[in-house]
C-alpha positions as CSV (number, residue, x, y, z in Angstrom):
1,X,31.4,144.0,78.0
2,X,31.8,142.4,81.4
3,X,30.2,138.8,82.3
4,X,30.1,137.4,85.4
5,X,29.7,133.8,87.1
6,X,28.7,134.1,90.5
7,X,30.0,131.6,93.0
8,X,30.0,131.0,96.8
9,X,33.6,130.4,97.3
10,X,36.6,132.3,99.1
11,X,39.1,134.0,96.7
12,X,41.7,131.0,96.9
13,X,39.2,128.2,96.2
14,X,37.7,130.7,93.2
15,X,41.2,131.1,91.7
16,X,41.8,126.9,92.0
17,X,38.5,126.8,90.2
18,X,39.6,129.4,87.5
19,X,42.9,127.7,87.4
20,X,41.2,124.6,86.5
21,X,38.6,125.9,84.0
22,X,41.7,127.5,82.1
23,X,43.5,124.4,82.0
24,X,40.5,122.4,80.7
25,X,40.1,125.5,78.4
26,X,43.4,125.3,77.1
27,X,43.5,121.5,76.3
28,X,40.1,121.6,74.5
29,X,40.9,124.7,72.5
30,X,44.6,124.4,71.9
31,X,44.2,125.7,68.6
32,X,43.7,129.2,69.9
33,X,47.2,129.3,71.9
34,X,45.4,130.5,75.0
35,X,47.5,132.0,77.6
36,X,47.2,133.0,81.1
37,X,49.2,135.6,83.4
38,X,48.2,136.0,87.0
39,X,49.3,139.5,87.9
40,X,47.8,139.6,91.2
41,X,46.0,137.1,93.5
42,X,42.7,138.1,91.8
43,X,43.5,139.5,88.4
44,X,44.5,137.1,85.5
45,X,45.3,138.5,81.8
46,X,44.3,135.9,79.2
47,X,45.0,136.1,75.5
48,X,43.6,133.9,72.5
49,X,44.7,133.9,68.8
50,X,42.0,133.4,66.4
51,X,42.9,133.4,62.7
52,X,45.9,135.4,63.4
53,X,44.5,138.0,65.6
54,X,45.4,138.1,69.3
55,X,42.2,138.9,71.6
56,X,43.1,139.8,75.0
57,X,40.7,139.5,78.3
58,X,40.8,139.2,81.8
59,X,39.5,137.4,84.8
60,X,38.9,139.2,88.2
61,X,38.1,137.3,91.1
62,X,35.8,139.0,93.3
63,X,33.8,137.8,96.5
64,X,30.8,136.3,95.0
65,X,31.9,136.4,91.4
66,X,34.3,135.9,88.7
67,X,34.2,138.7,86.4
68,X,35.3,138.2,82.9
69,X,36.0,140.5,79.9
70,X,37.4,140.3,76.4
71,X,38.8,143.0,74.0
72,X,38.0,142.1,70.6
73,X,38.6,144.2,67.3
74,X,35.4,145.6,65.8
75,X,35.2,143.4,62.9
76,X,35.1,140.4,65.5
77,X,32.5,141.7,67.8
78,X,29.7,139.0,66.5
79,X,31.8,136.3,68.0
80,X,32.5,137.8,71.3
81,X,29.5,136.3,72.8
82,X,30.3,132.9,71.5
83,X,33.7,133.1,73.1
84,X,32.6,134.4,76.5
85,X,30.3,131.5,76.5
86,X,33.0,128.9,75.9
87,X,34.7,130.4,78.9
88,X,31.9,130.9,81.0
89,X,31.0,127.2,80.7
90,X,34.5,125.8,81.8
91,X,34.5,128.5,84.5
92,X,31.1,127.8,85.7
93,X,31.8,124.1,85.5
94,X,34.9,124.2,87.6
95,X,33.3,126.8,90.2
96,X,30.3,124.2,90.4
97,X,33.0,121.4,91.4
98,X,34.6,123.5,94.1
99,X,31.5,124.4,95.7
100,X,30.9,120.5,95.9
101,X,34.2,120.2,97.6
102,X,35.5,118.4,94.5
103,X,38.8,120.4,94.0
């Protein structure tokens, strides 16, 4: 299930916002050992570890939106929405800051 955060940024600024969002998320939720690996200018693979289980996902930067997806095991699907909501909150906050010219 993909989830999108809309924005009005160019791709380099959207990446800065995504980087800042992930940095903030990593500090606030360090217990989940989040990692981010940009494999291109527009695609980032992310991982989190929850209760010993590694969850994998991705951020894709597109014109006008940032797509987020998270692969979770079947037993953890009830928590997928909450996990995406936490990531979305950080991404949206930093996108808004970027749109105001604050980063």
